[in-house]
Structure formats: structure tokens, C-alpha cells
C-alpha positions in Angstrom: -8.3 12.7 -13.2 -5.8 14.0 -10.6 -6.4 15.7 -7.3 -3.8 18.2 -8.3 -5.4 19.1 -11.6 -7.5 22.1 -12.5 -10.6 20.0 -13.8 -10.7 18.3 -10.4 -10.3 21.5 -8.3 -12.6 23.7 -10.4 -15.3 21.3 -11.6 -15.4 17.7 -10.3 -14.9 18.4 -6.6 -17.1 21.4 -6.2 -20.0 19.8 -8.1 -19.6 16.6 -6.1 -19.4 18.4 -2.8 -22.4 20.7 -3.3 -24.7 18.1 -4.6 -23.6 15.7 -1.8 -24.7 18.1 0.9 -27.9 19.0 -0.9 -29.0 15.3 -0.7 -30.5 14.2 2.6 -30.9 10.4 2.8 -28.5 7.6 3.1 -29.4 6.0 -0.2 -29.2 9.3 -2.1 -25.7 9.9 -0.8 -24.6 6.3 -1.3 -25.8 6.5 -4.9 -24.2 9.9 -5.5 -20.8 8.8 -4.2 -21.0 5.6 -6.2 -21.9 7.5 -9.3 -19.1 10.1 -8.8 -16.5 7.4 -8.2 -17.3 5.8 -11.5 -17.3 9.2 -13.3 -13.9 9.9 -11.6 -12.5 6.6 -12.7 -13.8 6.9 -16.2 -11.6 10.0 -16.8 -8.7 7.5 -17.0 -10.5 4.7 -19.0 -14.2 4.2 -18.8 -14.0 0.7 -20.1 -12.5 -0.6 -16.9 -15.4 0.7 -14.9 -17.0 -2.6 -15.8 -14.2 -4.5 -14.2 -14.6 -2.6 -11.0 -18.3 -3.0 -11.0 -17.9 -6.8 -11.6 -15.5 -7.1 -8.6 -17.9 -5.0 -6.5 -20.8 -7.2 -7.4 -19.0 -10.5 -6.7 -17.9 -9.4 -3.3 -21.4 -7.9 -2.5 -23.1 -11.2 -3.4 -20.5 -13.1 -1.3 -21.5 -10.9 1.6 -25.1 -11.7 1.2 -24.3 -15.4 1.0 -22.3 -15.2 4.3 -25.3 -13.5 5.9 -27.7 -16.1 4.7 -25.8 -19.3 5.0 -24.4 -20.7 8.3 -23.1 -24.2 7.1 -19.4 -24.4 6.7 -19.2 -25.6 3.1 -21.3 -22.8 1.6 -19.6 -20.2 3.7 -16.2 -21.5 2.4 -17.4 -21.1 -1.1 -18.5 -17.6 -0.4 -14.9 -16.9 0.8 -13.0 -18.8 -1.8 -14.9 -18.0 -5.0 -14.8 -14.1 -4.7 -11.2 -14.0 -3.4 -10.0 -16.3 -6.1 -11.9 -14.3 -8.8 -10.3 -11.0 -7.6 -6.8 -12.6 -7.4 -7.2 -14.0 -10.9 -8.3 -10.6 -12.3 -5.4 -8.9 -10.6 -3.0 -11.6 -11.7 -4.1 -11.4 -15.3 -3.9 -7.7 -15.7 -0.8 -7.1 -13.6 1.3 -10.2 -13.8 0.6 -12.0 -17.1 3.5 -10.5 -19.0 5.7 -10.7 -16.0 5.2 -14.5 -15.8 5.5 -14.9 -19.6 8.8 -13.0 -19.5 10.0 -15.2 -16.6 9.0 -18.4 -18.5 11.0 -17.1 -21.5 14.1 -16.6 -19.4 13.8 -19.9 -17.7 13.4 -21.8 -21.0 16.6 -20.0 -22.2 18.5 -21.0 -19.1 17.4 -24.6 -19.5 18.6 -24.7 -23.1 15.5 -24.5 -25.1 13.7 -21.6 -26.6 10.0 -20.9 -26.0 8.6 -18.1 -28.1 6.1 -16.9 -25.6 4.0 -13.9 -26.9 3.9 -10.6 -24.9 0.3 -9.6 -24.6 -0.9 -6.0 -25.1 -2.5 -5.7 -21.6 -3.4 -2.3 -20.1 -3.1 -2.2 -16.3 -6.2 -0.8 -14.9 -5.3 2.1 -12.6 -6.0 1.4 -9.0 -6.8 -2.3 -9.4 -4.4 -3.3 -6.6 -6.2 -1.0 -4.2 -9.9 -1.7 -4.9 -9.1 -5.4 -5.1 -7.7 -5.2 -1.6 -11.0 -3.5 -0.5 -13.2 -6.3 -1.9 -10.9 -9.0 -0.7 -10.6 -7.6 2.8 -14.4 -7.2 3.0 -15.1 -10.8 2.1 -12.4 -12.1 4.5 -13.6 -9.9 7.4 -17.2 -10.9 6.7 -16.3 -14.6 6.7 -14.4 -14.2 10.0 -17.2 -12.3 11.6 -15.2 -9.1 12.0 -17.8 -7.2 10.1 -21.5 -7.7 9.3 -22.0 -7.6 5.5 -24.2 -4.9 4.3 -27.5 -5.5 2.5 -27.4 -2.2 0.8 -25.6 -2.5 -2.6 -25.0 1.2 -3.0 -23.5 1.4 0.5 -21.0 -1.2 -0.5 -20.5 0.2 -4.0 -19.6 3.7 -2.7 -17.1 2.1 -0.2 -15.3 0.4 -3.1 -15.6 3.3 -5.6 -15.2 6.2 -3.3 -13.1 8.6 -5.4 -11.1 9.9 -2.5 -9.3 6.6 -2.1 -10.1 4.7 -5.3 -6.8 4.7 -7.2 -4.0 4.9 -4.6 -5.5 4.3 -1.2 -5.4 4.3 1.8 -6.6 0.7 1.7 -9.6 1.2 3.8 -11.3 -1.8 5.4 -15.0 -1.7 5.5 -15.1 -1.9 9.3 -13.0 1.2 9.5 -15.7 3.4 8.0 -18.7 1.2 8.5 -20.0 3.5 11.3 -19.5 6.7 9.2 -21.3 5.0 6.2 -24.2 4.1 8.4 -24.5 7.7 9.7 -23.7 9.4 6.5 -27.1 11.1 6.5 -26.4 12.8 9.8 -22.8 13.8 9.1 -21.9 17.3 10.6 -20.7 19.3 7.7 -19.2 22.3 9.7 -17.5 20.0 12.2 -15.6 18.1 9.5 -14.9 21.1 7.3 -11.7 22.5 9.1 -9.9 19.2 9.3 -11.0 18.1 5.8 -9.8 21.2 4.1 -6.6 21.4 6.2 -5.6 17.8 5.3 -6.4 18.5 1.6 -4.3 21.7 1.4 -1.3 20.2 3.3 -1.4 17.2 1.1 -1.6 19.3 -2.1 1.3 21.4 -1.0 3.4 18.2 -0.2 2.7 16.9 -3.7 3.0 20.1 -5.7 5.5 22.2 -3.9 8.0 19.6 -2.5 7.6 16.2 -4.3 7.1 17.6 -7.8 9.9 20.1 -7.4 12.4 17.5 -6.3 11.3 15.3 -9.2 12.1 18.0 -11.7 15.7 17.8 -10.6 16.3 14.2 -9.9 14.4 12.6 -12.7 16.6 13.9 -15.4 19.6 13.1 -13.4 18.5 9.5 -12.8 17.8 9.3 -16.5 21.6 9.5 -16.8 22.4 7.3 -13.7 25.7 5.9 -15.2 27.2 9.4 -15.2 26.4 10.2 -11.5 29.2 10.7 -9.0 29.1 9.4 -5.4 27.8 12.7 -4.1 25.1 13.1 -6.7 24.1 9.5 -6.4 23.4 10.0 -2.7 21.7 13.3 -3.4 19.4 11.6 -6.0 18.5 8.8 -3.6 18.0 11.2 -0.7 15.9 13.3 -3.0 13.9 10.3 -4.2 13.3 9.1 -0.6 11.7 12.5 0.2 10.0 12.8 -3.1 8.3 9.3 -2.6 7.3 10.2 1.0 5.9 13.6 0.1 4.2 12.4 -3.0 2.4 9.4 -1.4 1.8 10.9 2.0 0.5 14.0 0.2 -2.0 11.8 -1.7 -2.9 10.1 1.5 -3.5 13.4 3.3 -5.6 14.7 0.3 -7.7 11.5 0.4 -8.2 11.8 4.1 -9.2 15.4 3.8 -11.7 14.6 1.0 -13.1 11.8 3.1 -13.7 14.1 6.0 -15.4 16.7 3.7 -17.9 13.9 2.8 -18.4 12.7 6.4 -16.0 9.7 6.1 -13.0 9.4 8.4 -10.4 7.4 6.5 -7.5 5.9 8.5 -4.0 7.3 8.9 -1.6 5.9 6.3 1.7 7.5 7.4 3.0 8.2 10.9 6.4 9.9 10.5 8.1 6.8 9.0 11.5 8.4 8.7 11.5 8.8 12.4 11.5 5.0 12.9 14.1 3.6 15.2 14.2 0.1 13.5 12.9 -1.5 10.4 9.9 -3.1 12.2 9.0 0.4 13.5 9.4 1.7 10.0 6.7 -0.8 8.6 4.4 0.2 11.4 4.7 3.8 10.2 5.0 3.6 6.4 1.9 2.8 4.2 0.1 1.7 7.3 -3.0 0.4 5.5 -0.9 -1.9 3.3 1.4 -3.2 6.0 -1.4 -3.9 8.4 -3.3 -5.8 5.5 -0.2 -7.9 4.8 0.2 -8.6 8.5 -3.5 -9.6 9.1 -4.2 -11.4 5.8 -0.9 -13.0 5.0 1.7 -13.0 7.7 -0.5 -14.0 10.7 -2.3 -16.8 8.7 1.1 -18.1 7.7 1.9 -18.5 11.3 3.3 -15.0 12.2 5.9 -15.1 15.1 4.9 -18.6 16.1 7.1 -21.6 15.6 10.9 -21.9 15.1 13.1 -19.2 14.0 13.3 -20.8 10.5 9.5 -20.6 10.2 9.3 -17.0 11.3 12.0 -16.2 8.7 10.0 -18.1 6.1 6.8 -16.1 7.0 8.6 -12.8 6.9 10.1 -13.5 3.5 6.9 -14.7 1.9 5.0 -11.7 3.2 7.6 -9.1 2.1 8.3 -10.7 -1.2 4.7 -10.7 -2.1 4.4 -7.2 -0.7 7.1 -6.1 -3.0 5.5 -7.9 -5.9 2.2 -6.2 -5.1 4.0 -2.9 -6.0 4.7 -3.9 -9.5 5.5 -6.8 -11.9 9.3 -6.3 -11.9 12.1 -8.3 -10.3 13.4 -5.1 -8.7 10.3 -5.0 -6.6 10.8 -8.6 -5.7 14.3 -7.9 -4.5 13.1 -4.8 -2.7 10.6 -6.9 -0.7 13.2 -9.6 -0.1 15.7 -7.0 1.2 13.1 -5.7 3.7 12.3 -9.3 4.7 15.9 -9.9 5.5 16.2 -6.6 7.4 13.1 -7.5 9.4 14.6 -11.0 10.3 17.9 -9.5 11.2 16.3 -7.0 13.5 14.2 -9.8 15.1 17.2 -11.9 15.8 19.5 -9.1 17.0 16.9 -6.9 18.7 18.3 -7.2 22.3 21.7 -5.8 21.2 20.3 -3.3 18.6 17.9 -1.8 21.0 20.7 -0.8 23.3 22.2 1.6 20.7 21.6 5.3 21.1 18.3 6.6 19.7 19.8 8.9 17.1 22.1 6.2 15.9 19.2 3.7 15.5 17.2 6.3 13.6 20.1 6.9 11.3 20.8 3.2 10.6 17.1 2.6 9.8 16.9 5.6 7.6 20.0 4.7 5.6 18.8 1.1 5.3 15.6 2.4 3.9 17.4 4.6 1.3 19.3 1.7 0.2 16.2 -0.2 -0.4 14.7 2.6 -2.4 17.5 2.1 -5.0 15.8 -1.1 -6.0 12.3 0.5 -5.8 13.3 3.3 -8.1 15.4 1.4 -10.6 13.9 0.2 -13.8 16.2 -2.8 -13.8 19.2 -4.4 -12.0 21.7 -2.6 -14.2 20.5 0.7 -13.0 20.4 -0.6 -9.4 23.9 -1.9 -9.6 25.2 1.4 -11.1 23.6 3.5 -8.3 24.8 1.2 -5.5 28.3 1.1 -7.0 28.4 4.9 -7.3 27.0 5.3 -3.7 29.5 3.0 -2.0 32.5 2.7 -4.2 32.3 6.0 -6.0 33.6 7.4 -9.2 33.7 10.7 -11.0 30.7 12.1 -12.8 29.2 15.2 -14.2 27.4 17.6 -11.7 23.6 17.3 -11.9 21.7 20.4 -13.0 20.0 22.1 -10.0 22.3 20.6 -7.3 22.1 23.7 -5.0 18.3 23.8 -5.2 18.2 20.0 -4.6 20.4 20.4 -1.5 18.0 23.1 -0.1 15.0 20.9 -0.8 16.5 18.0 0.8 17.4 20.0 4.0 13.8 21.4 4.1 12.3 18.0 3.5 14.6 16.4 6.2 13.6 19.2 8.7 9.9 18.4 8.0 10.0 14.6 8.3 12.6 14.3 11.0 11.6 17.2 13.3 8.1 18.6 12.5 4.8 16.9 13.6 3.0 14.9 10.9 -0.4 15.9 9.7 -2.3 13.8 12.3 -0.4 15.4 15.1 -1.3 19.0 14.1 -4.1 21.1 15.7 -6.7 22.0 13.2 -8.6 24.7 15.1 -8.4 27.5 12.6 -6.8 30.5 14.0 -6.2 33.6 11.9 -2.6 32.7 11.4 -3.5 29.1 10.4 -6.1 30.4 7.9 -3.6 32.7 6.3 -1.0 30.0 6.2 -3.2 27.4 4.6 -4.6 29.9 2.1 -1.1 30.9 1.1 -0.1 27.2 0.6 -3.2 26.7 -1.5 -2.7 29.7 -3.7 1.0 28.9 -4.2 0.1 25.3 -5.1 -2.4 26.6 -7.7 0.4 28.8 -9.2 2.6 25.8 -9.5 -0.3 23.8 -11.2 -0.9 26.7 -13.6 2.7 26.8 -14.4 3.4 23.2 -15.2 1.6 20.1 -16.3 -0.1 18.1 -13.5 2.0 15.1 -12.7 0.5 11.7 -11.6 1.1 10.4 -8.1 3.8 7.8 -8.0 1.6 5.1 -6.5 -0.8 5.4 -9.5 1.5 2.9 -11.3 0.8 0.3 -8.6 
């Protein structure tokens, strides 16, 4: 089920919302949010609800163990066993065929053939996100950053909360622990304005901007070998804005839905295309993921401590694994490595780079990010090579259909992301003008949904 679909807007959400506010106790609301989370997930594939329930139960029991046991050995087991279990499940469903394919290529390169089978594995939607929820909960409980909950349904609704279940933000338990504990006293009217505003703005980002851009660039990128230099740049500019408005739109909708149920989910985007350097970009883009990679991978590896070589190693491991988290494809690995190199270059040239004019630094960062998106968008290296060749060497090609509209959309998107405030910087005190504006956006988005098939969010594939 999609946030931008009629069944969600007309049935699932209204029923979930009305019943939630009719319930009065913590336990009732925990159970209801848990139940609706599994119902929401089952619209995709009900069979994988068992997988999510198993992951939830393992992490919950680990939390109880950490509450009960104080000796080092058993606490380590409560950390290692659930984290290993989650990683093995994620690895099996997401990376088995990738590893088999890599093994096949290595065997061919070494001169002998291995007929490794390709398994018919369905990737459970959202597994990368809810796995991060359970892993972060166990690690934070082990570190003492959070006190494990004894209430199973409190933890269950944290993991299966439909607002952030399949594409984030990656919410750590401690970030909404207070709201969960006070869910029975949440102020419905106080949260309504900001919740509904975030949801409508996110819906408009997705339906009116991201999907409209996609209608033009997807067919064009399907014929990437025929693109000229100008159209290659237009497509990658369009994709950069499509990806931003699609994913930040989802995040805004998730945050809005969270507020409507008394839960304040964290900010996931902070005007990333306004970044002045690549490190600044990663503090602004997909904040929940980048902060998890920093706290649970980069810092444990040593972070900025040690020699320059060790720092470079830590950056590369973190970013390569971050790229691989996005998908079982070598293009994601290269995308992650590319950003690792950019981060290292910035770190070692920072005194000189930071002396450049602000607008030039922002332009350099934005162009560097666009180049990285080539690998992120490409299905293979052939496509990436063609696009990069067209962008920087150039050759003749056919004009893409809808080029004038694409240029207008790019200009509008650029104005919004480079000049306008982001959603968290807006004032959500509803004036008459704001009410009319948000209502118009919602109605226009509904017309677009009626007129075309609802499209999944890009990050659903991860």
C-alpha cells in the first residue's frame, strides 16, 4: 500500500486515525498501531509479516536479557545473537544472488566454471529499514543509551509503525521513546496542524514534482545510448531532483503521519543541495541513515582517530557498505566508494577548499553529487559509462520528448531546493492563506492520483 494511493487516503488512514484516537490507554494504542502496521505491510506480501515479527521478537527478548543480566558474557550474547540473526536474514534475502553472481564471475576470471544457481528470492519490502530499527535498539540497549522496554507491544509498534515501516526515516528507539511512553496523553489538536501540513507537502512533492519529472526522464533514460550531451545533463539533473522530491516527500509524509499519531519522527533531510561540501551534504541527506552509519560503523572502526591512511580506510569501508545497503548491485558499491573518495579528498584539502567562495563551493558539491547519481541510477556500468561519456565528451542524439516541460520542472525544483526553506523551517500556524494553499495542493495531488497509476517511492526498492 502506498501513501499516495486512494485505498490509503480513503480507507486505511481514516480508519486507523479515528480508532486510534477513540482508544484511551497506552496498551490499546500500542496494540492498535502494531496491528495496523502488520495490516499495512500485508498489502504488499502478508507472508513476510512472519519475518518482521520474528526479527521483532528476537530484539525484544535481547532487550529483556540486557535488563536482567549484568555479567559481561551473557550481555555480549544478547548483543551478538540478535544482531547476527538480523544481518543473516538481511544478507540472505538481499545479497545471496549478488554473492552467487560475484562467485560466478570470479570463477570465470580464474579459469574454471562454477555453475552456481540463481535462487528465486523475493526481497521483502522495507527489510533494510526495520532491520536497522531492531539492530540499533539492541546496540543502544547494550551501550546503555536506552533502557529496554518490558512492554512487547510498545516495541512492536515502534518496529512496525506504518508511517516509517518500508522507507524510513530510520528511527532509533530513544528518539521516540518519550512520545511512546506518553502516547496516551498526546495532544491531538496540537499535533494536527503540523502533521497534516507535513503530509500534504510531502504528497505534493511526490505526486506533483517527482512523478511528473519521472514521466519525462524514465523513457529518455530507457534510451540512454541515444542521449546528447544536453539531454544527458537534463536527465541527470531531473533525476537528482526526482530522487530528492520523491524521498524527501516520503519522509515528510512519514513525519506528518507520525505527528498525527502523537509520535515526533526525526528530520531526514535538511536542504542537502544547499551543502557547501560533501561532508556537509551527508549531514543533510538521508540524515537517519548517515547518522546510523557514523555511530554504528564509522566511529567503532576508529572514526577520525589514527593516521590518515586509517581514516581513509574507515571512510571507504563505511561508504562502500552504505552504498551496498542501498542495493545488491556493483553500481551501488561504486557509488559508495565514489563518495568515500570525495569525503577523503575534502578532509585532506579542507583548509584550501573552505577558502573558496560560498556559491562556488555549493556548485562544486552539487555537480559532484549529480555525477554520483549516475552510478546510483544506472542499472549497470554500461549505462553509467554511456551517460558519463555523453555528459563530458558529448555526441549527437535525438531530442527527448517533453524537453521544454522538463526544463521548467528543473528550474522550479532548483528554486525550491536551493532558495526556499525546507519543511522543517516553515511556520505551521494555519492562517487563511496557508489553509487555502495546502488545500489546493492536496486537491491537485488527488487529481493527479486519479489521473494516473500510483507509483511506488524510489526507496521502496532498498
